[in-house]
DSSP file (Angstrom, degrees, kcal/mol; ACC not computed):
  #  RESIDUE AA STRUCTURE BP1 BP2  ACC     N-H-->O    O-->H-N    N-H-->O    O-->H-N    TCO  KAPPA ALPHA  PHI   PSI    X-CA   Y-CA   Z-CA
    1    1 A M              0   0    0      0, 0.0     2,-0.5     0, 0.0     0, 0.0   0.000 360.0 360.0 360.0 127.7    0.0    0.0    0.0
    2    2 A T        -     0   0    0      2,-0.0     2,-0.4     0, 0.0     0, 0.0  -0.788 360.0-147.8-101.6 133.2    1.3    3.5   -1.0
    3    3 A L        -     0   0    0     -2,-0.5     2,-0.5     2,-0.0     0, 0.0  -0.744   9.2-148.8 -93.6 139.8    0.9    6.4    1.2
    4    4 A V        -     0   0    0     -2,-0.4     2,-0.9     4,-0.0     3,-0.1  -0.910   4.4-146.2-114.3 138.3    0.5    9.8   -0.4
    5    5 A R     >  +     0   0    0     -2,-0.5     4,-0.8     1,-0.2     3,-0.3  -0.833  17.7 177.5-102.8 108.3    1.7   12.9    1.3
    6    6 A Y  H  > S+     0   0    0     -2,-0.9     4,-1.7     1,-0.2    -1,-0.2   0.708  77.4  68.4 -78.7 -17.9   -0.6   15.7    0.4
    7    7 A Q  H  4 S+     0   0    0      1,-0.2    -1,-0.2     2,-0.2    -2,-0.1   0.811  99.3  48.4 -70.6 -32.0    1.4   18.0    2.7
    8    8 A D  H  > S+     0   0    0     -3,-0.3     4,-1.2     2,-0.2    -1,-0.2   0.833 108.7  53.4 -74.5 -31.2    4.4   17.9    0.3
    9    9 A R  H  X S+     0   0    0     -4,-0.8     4,-2.3     2,-0.2     5,-0.2   0.927 102.2  57.7 -75.6 -42.9    2.3   18.6   -2.8
   10   10 A L  H  X S+     0   0    0     -4,-1.7     4,-3.0     1,-0.2     5,-0.2   0.944 106.7  45.7 -52.4 -59.7    0.6   21.7   -1.5
   11   11 A P  H  > S+     0   0    0      0, 0.0     4,-2.9     0, 0.0    -1,-0.2   0.838 111.7  52.4 -55.2 -37.3    3.8   23.7   -0.8
   12   12 A N  H  X S+     0   0    0     -4,-1.2     4,-2.6     2,-0.2     5,-0.2   0.891 109.1  50.0 -69.4 -36.7    5.3   22.8   -4.1
   13   13 A F  H  X S+     0   0    0     -4,-2.3     4,-2.7     2,-0.2    -1,-0.2   0.957 113.9  44.3 -64.9 -45.5    2.3   24.0   -5.9
   14   14 A L  H  X S+     0   0    0     -4,-3.0     4,-2.7    -5,-0.2     5,-0.2   0.880 112.2  53.1 -63.5 -33.9    2.3   27.3   -4.1
   15   15 A D  H  X S+     0   0    0     -4,-2.9     4,-2.4    -5,-0.2     5,-0.2   0.934 111.7  45.8 -59.1 -43.3    6.1   27.6   -4.5
   16   16 A R  H  X>S+     0   0    0     -4,-2.6     4,-1.3     1,-0.2     5,-0.7   0.943 115.2  47.6 -68.1 -45.3    5.7   27.1   -8.3
   17   17 A F  I  <>S+     0   0    0     -4,-2.7     5,-1.1    -5,-0.2    -1,-0.2   0.914 118.9  37.4 -66.0 -42.7    2.8   29.5   -8.5
   18   18 A F  I  <5S+     0   0    0     -4,-2.7     5,-0.4    -5,-0.2    -1,-0.2   0.738 113.2  56.8 -80.4 -24.5    4.3   32.3   -6.5
   19   19 A S  I  <5S+     0   0    0     -4,-2.4    -2,-0.2    -5,-0.2    -3,-0.1   0.954 120.4   9.0 -78.0 -45.9    7.9   32.0   -7.8
   20   20 A N  I  X5S+     0   0    0     -4,-1.3     4,-3.2    -5,-0.2     5,-0.3   0.916 127.3  43.8 -98.8 -60.6    7.8   32.3  -11.6
   21   21 A D  I  ><S+     0   0    0     -5,-0.7     4,-2.0     1,-0.2    -3,-0.2   0.883 119.0  38.8 -65.1 -42.4    4.4   33.4  -12.7
   22   22 A F  H  ><S+     0   0    0     -5,-1.1     4,-1.8     2,-0.2    -1,-0.2   0.903 117.6  49.3 -70.2 -40.4    3.7   36.1  -10.2
   23   23 A E  H  > S+     0   0    0     -5,-0.4     4,-2.1     2,-0.2    -2,-0.2   0.914 111.9  49.0 -70.3 -41.6    7.1   37.5  -10.1
   24   24 A G  H  X S+     0   0    0     -4,-3.2     4,-3.1     1,-0.2     5,-0.3   0.957 108.9  53.2 -64.3 -44.2    7.4   37.6  -13.9
   25   25 A W  H  X S+     0   0    0     -4,-2.0     4,-1.5    -5,-0.3    -1,-0.2   0.906 109.2  49.0 -54.8 -39.6    4.0   39.4  -14.1
   26   26 A N  H  X S+     0   0    0     -4,-1.8     4,-0.6     1,-0.2    -1,-0.2   0.912 113.8  44.9 -69.2 -40.5    5.2   41.9  -11.7
   27   27 A R  H  < S+     0   0    0     -4,-2.1     3,-0.5     1,-0.2    -2,-0.2   0.915 118.5  42.9 -64.6 -49.0    8.5   42.6  -13.6
   28   28 A N  H  < S+     0   0    0     -4,-3.1    -1,-0.2     1,-0.2    -2,-0.2   0.627 113.6  47.8 -85.4 -12.7    6.9   42.7  -17.1
   29   29 A N  H  < S+     0   0    0     -4,-1.5     8,-3.0    -5,-0.3     2,-0.4   0.468  99.1  72.5-110.2   1.4    3.8   44.7  -16.4
   30   30 A Y  B  <  -A   36   0A   0     -4,-0.6     6,-0.2    -3,-0.5     2,-0.1  -0.916  67.2-139.6-115.1 147.2    5.2   47.6  -14.4
   31   31 A S    >   -     0   0    0      4,-2.9     3,-1.4    -2,-0.4    69,-0.1  -0.228  38.2 -93.4 -83.7-175.4    7.3   50.5  -15.6
   32   32 A N  T 3  S+     0   0    0      1,-0.3    68,-0.1     2,-0.1    -1,-0.1   0.709 126.3  57.3 -68.7 -18.7   10.3   52.1  -13.9
   33   33 A T  T 3  S-     0   0    0     66,-0.4    -1,-0.3     2,-0.2    64,-0.2   0.137 118.6-109.8-101.9  20.5    7.9   54.6  -12.3
   34   34 A N  S <  S+     0   0    0     -3,-1.4     2,-0.3     1,-0.2    -2,-0.1   0.680  80.2 127.0  64.3  21.1    5.8   51.8  -10.6
   35   35 A T        -     0   0    0     64,-0.2    -4,-2.9     1,-0.1    -1,-0.2  -0.835  68.0-100.5-108.2 151.6    2.9   52.4  -12.9
   36   36 A T  B     -A   30   0A   0     -2,-0.3    -6,-0.3    -6,-0.2    -7,-0.1  -0.326  34.5-115.3 -67.0 150.6    1.3   49.6  -15.0
   37   37 A L        -     0   0    0     -8,-3.0    -1,-0.1     1,-0.1     2,-0.1  -0.643  40.4 -99.2 -81.2 146.5    2.3   49.3  -18.6
   38   38 A P        -     0   0    0      0, 0.0    17,-0.1     0, 0.0    -1,-0.1  -0.328  40.6-109.9 -70.1 139.3   -0.6   49.8  -21.0
   39   39 A S        -     0   0    0     15,-0.4    15,-2.5    14,-0.1     2,-0.4  -0.369  33.1-150.6 -71.6 150.0   -2.2   46.7  -22.4
   40   40 A V  E     -B   53   0B   0     13,-0.2     2,-0.5    -2,-0.1    13,-0.2  -0.972  12.0-162.9-129.1 139.4   -1.7   45.8  -26.0
   41   41 A N  E     -B   52   0B   0     11,-2.3    11,-3.3    -2,-0.4     2,-0.5  -0.978   8.3-164.1-117.9 132.4   -3.8   44.0  -28.6
   42   42 A I  E     +B   51   0B   0     -2,-0.5     2,-0.3     9,-0.2     9,-0.2  -0.965  12.6 176.5-119.9 125.8   -2.3   42.7  -31.8
   43   43 A K  E     -B   50   0B   0      7,-2.9     7,-3.2    -2,-0.5     2,-0.4  -0.831   9.1-161.1-123.5 161.3   -4.5   41.7  -34.7
   44   44 A E  E     +B   49   0B   0     -2,-0.3     5,-0.2     5,-0.2     2,-0.2  -1.000  11.5 170.6-145.0 140.1   -3.8   40.5  -38.2
   45   45 A N        -     0   0    0      3,-2.8    -2,-0.0    -2,-0.4     5,-0.0  -0.695  55.3 -81.4-129.2-164.8   -5.6   40.3  -41.4
   46   46 A T  S    S+     0   0    0     -2,-0.2     3,-0.1     1,-0.2    88,-0.0   0.827 126.7  33.3 -66.6 -26.6   -4.6   39.4  -45.0
   47   47 A D  S    S-     0   0    0      1,-0.2    83,-3.4    88,-0.1     2,-0.3   0.712 122.2  -0.2-101.2 -25.0   -3.3   43.0  -45.6
   48   48 A A  E     - C   0 129B   0     81,-0.3    -3,-2.8    62,-0.1     2,-0.4  -0.976  56.2-112.2-160.8 165.1   -1.9   44.3  -42.3
   49   49 A F  E     -BC  44 128B   0     79,-2.6    79,-3.4    -2,-0.3     2,-0.5  -0.870  30.1-153.6-103.9 143.9   -1.1   44.0  -38.6
   50   50 A F  E     -BC  43 127B   0     -7,-3.2    -7,-2.9    -2,-0.4     2,-0.5  -0.978   8.1-169.7-121.9 124.3   -3.0   46.1  -36.2
   51   51 A V  E     -BC  42 126B   0     75,-2.4    75,-3.1    -2,-0.5     2,-0.5  -0.961   1.7-169.6-117.6 130.0   -1.6   47.1  -32.9
   52   52 A E  E     -BC  41 125B   0    -11,-3.3   -11,-2.3    -2,-0.5     2,-0.6  -0.954   1.2-168.0-118.2 126.6   -3.8   48.7  -30.2
   53   53 A V  E     -BC  40 124B   0     71,-3.3    71,-2.4    -2,-0.5     2,-0.9  -0.936  17.1-139.2-116.1 114.4   -2.3   50.3  -27.1
   54   54 A A  E     + C   0 123B   0    -15,-2.5   -15,-0.4    -2,-0.6    69,-0.2  -0.615  41.2 147.8 -76.3 111.9   -4.6   51.2  -24.2
   55   55 A A    >   -     0   0    0     67,-2.4     3,-1.2    -2,-0.9    67,-0.2  -0.534  21.0-176.2-143.2  68.4   -3.5   54.6  -22.9
   56   56 A P  T 3   +     0   0    0      0, 0.0     3,-0.1     0, 0.0    66,-0.0  -0.338  67.1  33.8 -68.6 152.5   -6.3   56.7  -21.6
   57   57 A G  T 3  S+     0   0    0      1,-0.3     2,-0.2    -2,-0.0    64,-0.0   0.317  94.2 108.7  93.3  -8.8   -5.5   60.2  -20.4
   58   58 A F    <   -     0   0    0     -3,-1.2    -1,-0.3     2,-0.0     2,-0.3  -0.513  57.9-139.5-100.7 167.5   -2.8   60.8  -22.8
   59   59 A E    >   -     0   0    0     -2,-0.2     3,-1.9    -3,-0.1     4,-0.4  -0.808  31.2-102.7-119.7 167.4   -2.7   63.1  -25.8
   60   60 A K  G >  S+     0   0    0     -2,-0.3     3,-1.5     1,-0.3    -1,-0.1   0.879 121.0  56.7 -56.1 -41.5   -1.2   62.5  -29.3
   61   61 A S  G 3  S+     0   0    0      1,-0.3    -1,-0.3     3,-0.0    -3,-0.0   0.594  94.8  69.4 -72.8  -5.7    1.9   64.7  -28.5
   62   62 A D  G <  S+     0   0    0     -3,-1.9    15,-1.0    14,-0.1    -1,-0.3   0.727  88.7  81.1 -79.6 -20.3    2.6   62.4  -25.4
   63   63 A F  E <   -E   76   0C   0     -3,-1.5     2,-0.5    -4,-0.4    13,-0.2  -0.597  56.8-166.8-100.7 150.5    3.6   59.5  -27.6
   64   64 A K  E     -E   75   0C   0     11,-2.2    11,-2.1    -2,-0.2     2,-0.5  -0.996   8.0-172.1-127.4 121.9    6.9   58.7  -29.4
   65   65 A I  E     +E   74   0C   0     -2,-0.5     2,-0.3     9,-0.2     9,-0.2  -0.976   9.9 174.1-118.6 120.0    6.9   55.9  -32.1
   66   66 A E  E     -E   73   0C   0      7,-2.6     7,-2.5    -2,-0.5     2,-0.4  -0.908  21.3-155.5-125.7 157.0   10.2   54.8  -33.6
   67   67 A L  E     +E   72   0C   0     -2,-0.3     2,-0.5     5,-0.2     5,-0.2  -0.988  12.9 179.4-131.2 117.7   11.2   52.1  -36.0
   68   68 A N  E >   -E   71   0C   0      3,-2.7     3,-1.9    -2,-0.4     2,-0.6  -0.910  67.3 -53.3-122.1 104.1   14.8   51.0  -35.8
   69   69 A N  T 3  S-     0   0    0     -2,-0.5     0, 0.0     1,-0.3     0, 0.0  -0.584 123.0 -23.0  63.4-117.7   15.5   48.3  -38.2
   70   70 A D  T 3  S+     0   0    0     -2,-0.6    36,-3.8    -3,-0.1     2,-0.6   0.301 116.4 101.8-101.2   6.4   12.8   45.7  -37.4
   71   71 A L  E <   -EF  68 105C   0     -3,-1.9    -3,-2.7    34,-0.2     2,-0.6  -0.870  54.4-163.1-104.5 118.4   12.1   46.9  -33.8
   72   72 A L  E     -EF  67 104C   0     32,-3.0    32,-2.4    -2,-0.6     2,-0.5  -0.900  10.9-170.3-101.2 116.7    9.0   49.1  -33.4
   73   73 A T  E     -EF  66 103C   0     -7,-2.5    -7,-2.6    -2,-0.6     2,-0.4  -0.940   9.1-171.6-117.0 128.4    9.2   51.0  -30.1
   74   74 A I  E     +EF  65 102C   0     28,-3.2    28,-3.4    -2,-0.5     2,-0.3  -0.986  19.4 163.9-117.8 134.6    6.2   53.1  -28.6
   75   75 A S  E     -EF  64 101C   0    -11,-2.1   -11,-2.2    -2,-0.4     2,-0.3  -0.863  16.4-170.9-140.4 168.1    7.0   55.2  -25.6
   76   76 A S  E     -EF  63 100C   0     24,-2.0    24,-1.6    -2,-0.3     2,-0.4  -0.966   8.8-168.6-160.9 146.5    5.5   58.0  -23.7
   77   77 A E  E     + F   0  99C   0    -15,-1.0     2,-0.4    -2,-0.3    22,-0.2  -0.983  14.1 172.2-137.7 135.7    6.4   60.4  -20.9
   78   78 A K  E     - F   0  98C   0     20,-2.8    20,-3.1    -2,-0.4     2,-0.5  -0.957  11.2-169.8-148.9 121.4    3.8   62.6  -19.2
   79   79 A Q  E     - F   0  97C   0     -2,-0.4     2,-0.5    18,-0.2    18,-0.2  -0.971   8.1-163.1-115.1 121.0    4.4   64.7  -16.2
   80   80 A I  E     - F   0  96C   0     16,-2.4    16,-1.6    -2,-0.5     2,-0.5  -0.937   7.5-176.0-111.2 119.9    1.3   66.3  -14.5
   81   81 A E        -     0   0    0     -2,-0.5     2,-0.4    14,-0.1    14,-0.1  -0.944  21.0-133.8-115.0 136.3    1.7   69.2  -12.1
   82   82 A N        -     0   0    0     -2,-0.5     2,-0.3    12,-0.0    -2,-0.0  -0.758  20.7-133.0 -85.4 128.5   -1.1   70.7  -10.2
   83   83 A E        -     0   0    0     -2,-0.4     2,-0.5     1,-0.0    -1,-0.0  -0.614  17.5-148.5 -83.1 139.0   -1.0   74.4  -10.3
   84   84 A V        -     0   0    0     -2,-0.3     2,-0.1     4,-0.0     6,-0.0  -0.911   8.3-139.9-112.7 127.6   -1.5   76.2   -6.8
   85   85 A K    >   -     0   0    0     -2,-0.5     3,-1.5     1,-0.1     0, 0.0  -0.404  25.7-109.3 -78.2 157.1   -3.2   79.5   -6.5
   86   86 A D  T 3  S+     0   0    0      1,-0.3    -1,-0.1    -2,-0.1    -2,-0.0   0.846 117.4  50.8 -57.3 -40.0   -2.0   82.3   -4.2
   87   87 A D  T 3  S+     0   0    0      2,-0.0    -1,-0.3     0, 0.0     2,-0.3   0.493  96.8  90.6 -80.2  -1.5   -5.0   81.8   -1.8
   88   88 A E    <   -     0   0    0     -3,-1.5     2,-0.4     2,-0.0    -4,-0.0  -0.662  59.4-153.0 -98.7 153.8   -4.5   78.1   -1.5
   89   89 A R        -     0   0    0     -2,-0.3     2,-0.6    -5,-0.0    -4,-0.0  -0.974  17.9-129.7-125.4 134.0   -2.5   76.1    0.9
   90   90 A I        +     0   0    0     -2,-0.4     3,-0.2     1,-0.2    -6,-0.0  -0.747  28.7 169.2 -86.1 117.6   -1.1   72.6    0.1
   91   91 A S  S    S-     0   0    0     -2,-0.6     2,-0.3     1,-0.4    -1,-0.2   0.798  76.6  -2.8 -94.3 -37.7   -1.8   69.9    2.7
   92   92 A K        -     0   0    0      2,-0.0     2,-0.4     0, 0.0    -1,-0.4  -0.945  64.6-170.3-151.3 135.6   -0.7   67.1    0.5
   93   93 A Q        -     0   0    0     -2,-0.3     2,-0.6    -3,-0.2    -3,-0.0  -0.976   2.9-172.0-130.2 120.6    0.7   67.0   -2.9
   94   94 A E        -     0   0    0     -2,-0.4     2,-0.1     2,-0.0    -2,-0.0  -0.919  17.1-146.4-114.0 111.7    1.3   63.9   -5.1
   95   95 A F        -     0   0    0     -2,-0.6     2,-0.6   -14,-0.1   -14,-0.1  -0.421  10.7-142.6 -72.6 147.0    3.1   64.5   -8.3
   96   96 A S  E     +F   80   0C   0    -16,-1.6   -16,-2.4    -2,-0.1     2,-0.4  -0.919  24.1 169.2-112.1 125.9    2.1   62.3  -11.1
   97   97 A Y  E     -F   79   0C   0     -2,-0.6     2,-0.4   -18,-0.2   -18,-0.2  -0.984   7.9-176.8-140.5 122.3    4.7   61.1  -13.6
   98   98 A Q  E     +F   78   0C   0    -20,-3.1   -20,-2.8    -2,-0.4     2,-0.3  -0.968  10.2 157.3-126.3 134.7    3.9   58.4  -16.1
   99   99 A S  E     +F   77   0C   0     -2,-0.4   -66,-0.4   -22,-0.2     2,-0.3  -0.976   6.8 169.3-153.1 150.3    6.2   56.8  -18.6
  100  100 A F  E     -F   76   0C   0    -24,-1.6   -24,-2.0    -2,-0.3     2,-0.3  -0.974  17.1-157.9-153.3 162.8    6.4   53.6  -20.6
  101  101 A T  E     +F   75   0C   0     -2,-0.3     2,-0.4   -26,-0.2   -26,-0.2  -0.950  10.2 179.6-146.3 121.1    8.2   51.9  -23.3
  102  102 A R  E     -F   74   0C   0    -28,-3.4   -28,-3.2    -2,-0.3     2,-0.3  -0.984   8.8-165.3-121.6 134.7    6.9   48.9  -25.3
  103  103 A S  E     -F   73   0C   0     -2,-0.4     2,-0.4   -30,-0.2   -30,-0.2  -0.933   5.6-174.2-121.8 145.3    8.9   47.2  -28.2
  104  104 A F  E     -F   72   0C   0    -32,-2.4   -32,-3.0    -2,-0.3     2,-0.6  -0.999  21.7-135.6-136.0 130.7    7.8   44.9  -30.8
  105  105 A T  E     -F   71   0C   0     -2,-0.4   -34,-0.2   -34,-0.2   -35,-0.0  -0.784  27.9-145.1 -93.1 126.2   10.0   43.0  -33.3
  106  106 A L        -     0   0    0    -36,-3.8     4,-0.1    -2,-0.6     6,-0.0  -0.611  16.8-109.0 -92.1 146.7    8.3   43.3  -36.8
  107  107 A P        -     0   0    0      0, 0.0     3,-0.5     0, 0.0    -1,-0.1  -0.300  29.3-113.8 -67.3 158.8    8.4   40.5  -39.3
  108  108 A E  S    S+     0   0    0      1,-0.2     2,-0.8     3,-0.0    -2,-0.0   0.767 106.7  71.6 -68.8 -24.8   10.5   41.2  -42.5
  109  109 A L  S    S+     0   0    0      2,-0.1    22,-1.6    24,-0.1     2,-0.3  -0.245  75.2 106.4 -90.5  49.9    7.4   41.2  -44.7
  110  110 A V  B    S-G  130   0D   0     -2,-0.8     2,-1.7    -3,-0.5    20,-0.3  -0.946  75.2-121.1-123.9 146.8    6.0   44.4  -43.6
  111  111 A E    >   +     0   0    0     18,-3.3     3,-2.5    -2,-0.3     4,-0.1  -0.570  33.5 179.7 -79.5  76.7    5.8   47.8  -45.4
  112  112 A D  G >  S+     0   0    0     -2,-1.7     3,-1.1     1,-0.3    -1,-0.2   0.804  75.1  58.4 -60.0 -29.4    7.7   49.8  -42.7
  113  113 A D  G 3  S+     0   0    0      1,-0.2    -1,-0.3    -3,-0.2    -2,-0.1   0.584 105.8  51.6 -74.0  -6.1    7.5   53.1  -44.7
  114  114 A K  G <  S+     0   0    0     -3,-2.5    -1,-0.2    15,-0.1     2,-0.2   0.158  74.2 130.5-116.5  15.9    3.7   52.9  -44.7
  115  115 A I    <   -     0   0    0     -3,-1.1     2,-0.3    -4,-0.1    13,-0.2  -0.543  36.2-173.4 -71.5 131.1    3.1   52.3  -40.9
  116  116 A S  E     -D  127   0B   0     11,-2.3    11,-2.5    -2,-0.2     2,-0.3  -0.931   9.2-160.9-126.1 159.1    0.4   54.8  -39.6
  117  117 A A  E     -D  126   0B   0     -2,-0.3     2,-0.3     9,-0.2     9,-0.2  -0.961   6.3-175.1-136.6 155.5   -0.9   55.6  -36.2
  118  118 A T  E     -D  125   0B   0      7,-1.9     7,-3.1    -2,-0.3     2,-0.5  -0.976  13.2-150.5-138.0 144.7   -4.1   57.3  -34.7
  119  119 A Y  E     +D  124   0B   0     -2,-0.3     2,-0.4     5,-0.2     5,-0.2  -0.959  30.2 152.7-120.5 118.6   -5.0   58.1  -31.2
  120  120 A E  E >   -D  123   0B   0      3,-2.3     3,-2.0    -2,-0.5    -2,-0.1  -0.999  63.4  -7.3-146.2 138.5   -8.8   58.1  -30.3
  121  121 A N  T 3  S-     0   0    0     -2,-0.4     3,-0.1     1,-0.3    -1,-0.1   0.811 128.2 -52.0  47.1  39.0  -10.8   57.6  -27.1
  122  122 A G  T 3  S+     0   0    0      1,-0.2   -67,-2.4   -64,-0.2     2,-0.5   0.645 114.8 113.4  81.5  14.5   -7.7   56.5  -25.2
  123  123 A I  E <   -CD  54 120B   0     -3,-2.0    -3,-2.3   -69,-0.2     2,-0.6  -0.985  53.1-155.3-123.9 116.9   -6.6   53.8  -27.8
  124  124 A L  E     -CD  53 119B   0    -71,-2.4   -71,-3.3    -2,-0.5     2,-0.4  -0.862  20.1-166.1 -82.0 123.6   -3.4   54.3  -29.8
  125  125 A S  E     -CD  52 118B   0     -7,-3.1    -7,-1.9    -2,-0.6     2,-0.4  -0.968  10.4-170.3-125.0 131.0   -3.8   52.3  -32.9
  126  126 A L  E     -CD  51 117B   0    -75,-3.1   -75,-2.4    -2,-0.4     2,-0.5  -0.932   7.6-158.7-117.2 142.4   -1.1   51.4  -35.4
  127  127 A T  E     -CD  50 116B   0    -11,-2.5   -11,-2.3    -2,-0.4   -77,-0.2  -0.982   7.3-171.9-120.2 124.8   -1.7   49.9  -38.8
  128  128 A I  E     -C   49   0B   0    -79,-3.4   -79,-2.6    -2,-0.5   -13,-0.1  -0.880  17.3-145.9-124.9  97.0    1.4   48.0  -40.3
  129  129 A P  E     -C   48   0B   0      0, 0.0   -18,-3.3     0, 0.0   -81,-0.3  -0.274  12.4-126.9 -62.1 142.3    0.7   47.0  -43.9
  130  130 A K  B     -G  110   0D   0    -83,-3.4   -20,-0.3   -20,-0.3     2,-0.2  -0.488  24.1-107.4 -84.0 161.9    2.1   43.7  -45.3
  131  131 A K    >>  -     0   0    0    -22,-1.6     3,-1.7    -2,-0.2     4,-0.7  -0.530  33.8-107.2 -80.0 155.3    4.2   43.5  -48.4
  132  132 A E  G >4 S+     0   0    0      1,-0.3     3,-0.6     2,-0.2    -1,-0.1   0.805 118.6  56.6 -61.3 -31.0    2.5   41.9  -51.4
  133  133 A E  G 34 S+     0   0    0      1,-0.2    -1,-0.3     4,-0.0     4,-0.1   0.556 103.1  55.7 -73.5  -8.2    4.6   38.8  -51.1
  134  134 A A  G <4 S+     0   0    0     -3,-1.7    -1,-0.2   -25,-0.1    -2,-0.2   0.604  88.7  92.3 -93.6 -13.2    3.4   38.2  -47.5
  135  135 A K  S << S-     0   0    0     -4,-0.7   -88,-0.1    -3,-0.6   -89,-0.1  -0.585  88.8-101.6 -82.0 143.7   -0.3   38.3  -48.5
  136  136 A P        -     0   0    0      0, 0.0    -1,-0.1     0, 0.0    -2,-0.1  -0.294  35.0-129.1 -62.9 142.2   -1.9   34.9  -49.3
  137  137 A K        -     0   0    0      1,-0.1     3,-0.1    -4,-0.1    -4,-0.0  -0.693  25.5-104.8 -94.5 145.9   -2.4   34.1  -52.9
  138  138 A P        -     0   0    0      0, 0.0     2,-0.3     0, 0.0    -1,-0.1  -0.212  45.6 -88.4 -67.7 162.3   -5.6   33.0  -54.3
  139  139 A I        -     0   0    0      1,-0.0     2,-0.5     2,-0.0     0, 0.0  -0.497  43.5-155.8 -70.8 133.3   -6.1   29.4  -55.1
  140  140 A K        -     0   0    0     -2,-0.3     2,-0.4    -3,-0.1    -1,-0.0  -0.921   7.1-139.6-116.2 128.2   -5.1   28.6  -58.7
  141  141 A Q        -     0   0    0     -2,-0.5     2,-0.5     1,-0.0    -2,-0.0  -0.704  13.3-152.0 -84.6 131.7   -6.5   25.7  -60.6
  142  142 A I        -     0   0    0     -2,-0.4     2,-0.2     0, 0.0    -2,-0.0  -0.940  11.9-136.6-111.5 126.4   -4.0   23.8  -62.7
  143  143 A K        -     0   0    0     -2,-0.5     2,-0.5     2,-0.0     0, 0.0  -0.457  14.1-129.0 -78.2 148.0   -5.3   22.1  -65.7
  144  144 A I              0   0    0     -2,-0.2    -1,-0.0     1,-0.1     0, 0.0  -0.874 360.0 360.0 -97.8 131.0   -4.1   18.6  -66.5
  145  145 A K              0   0    0     -2,-0.5    -1,-0.1     0, 0.0    -2,-0.0   0.372 360.0 360.0 -94.3 360.0   -2.9   18.1  -70.1
């Protein structure tokens, strides 16, 4: 008869759960200023890739988008300072400073000179068109002779 030690399994499960997954999420989803990184959706159709970055409260001028070889980098720095009037007294003031950088490696088959971006309703949207050779070709019927 084999005895099973449940006591040993529980700590191993908890160790595994808290060691890698939780720690990795913490490192990967927070910027250097302890704010969360914006969430990203990446979509694809036959003609292009679409990147959506959730960044509410920003303005178009807050973003910087760079392409260096095949590395697309989206970054932002925004500092908010509250103006104090002469007749006001500050009891507590917390400065707000937000910055983030997200980078993506693009496939070779994209039209990097035709990348476009828009910012609307808190979503930064990038359209990355594919080259013609990357698009799927229609089915071709071959006649038998």
